[in-house]
C-alpha positions in Angstrom: 40.0 0.9 111.5 40.3 3.2 113.0 40.2 6.2 111.3 41.8 9.2 113.6 44.3 10.3 111.6 42.5 10.7 108.2 39.9 12.8 110.2 42.1 15.0 111.6 44.0 15.3 107.8 40.4 15.7 106.4 39.4 18.7 109.3 42.8 19.8 109.3 42.3 20.9 105.0 39.2 22.1 105.7 40.7 24.7 109.3 43.3 25.5 106.4 40.8 26.4 103.7 38.2 28.0 106.2 41.2 29.8 107.2 42.7 31.4 103.9 39.2 32.3 102.4 38.9 33.6 105.9 36.0 32.7 107.2 34.8 32.2 111.0 33.7 28.2 111.6 30.9 29.9 112.8 30.4 31.3 109.6 31.2 28.5 107.8 28.2 26.7 109.6 25.6 28.8 108.8 26.6 28.7 105.2 26.4 24.6 105.0 23.2 24.3 107.6 25.9 23.0 110.7 26.2 24.2 113.4 29.1 26.3 115.4 30.0 22.6 117.3 29.4 19.9 115.2 32.1 22.0 112.5 34.8 22.2 115.6 34.3 18.9 116.0 35.1 18.1 111.8 38.0 20.4 112.2 39.7 18.5 115.4 38.7 14.9 114.2 36.4 14.2 116.8 33.4 13.3 114.4 32.6 12.0 110.9 31.5 14.4 108.3 29.0 12.7 105.4 30.1 13.4 102.0 27.2 15.7 101.8 27.7 18.0 104.5 31.6 17.2 103.3 30.3 18.7 99.4 28.8 21.2 101.5 31.6 22.3 102.5 33.8 21.7 100.2 30.9 24.6 97.6 31.0 27.1 100.1 34.7 26.9 100.0 34.8 27.3 96.6 37.2 24.6 96.4 37.2 20.8 94.7 35.9 18.2 97.3 39.4 16.4 96.2 41.6 19.8 97.6 40.0 18.3 101.1 40.4 14.7 101.6 44.2 14.7 101.0 46.2 12.6 102.8 
């Protein structure tokens, strides 16, 4: 099963929330304990995002996880 569309949608939501908060990819990566390149891959839909990382991203952006997974 190909989830490329959903992965791009999650990435776009993360990018939108990050931009809304005025946080750079580098800052968010530091806040979540991930690398900037991994965060870039998540935002472009090129990488899978685990639940633990998604929760850390949501907490760093101060939004519920459900806001990041709206399709």
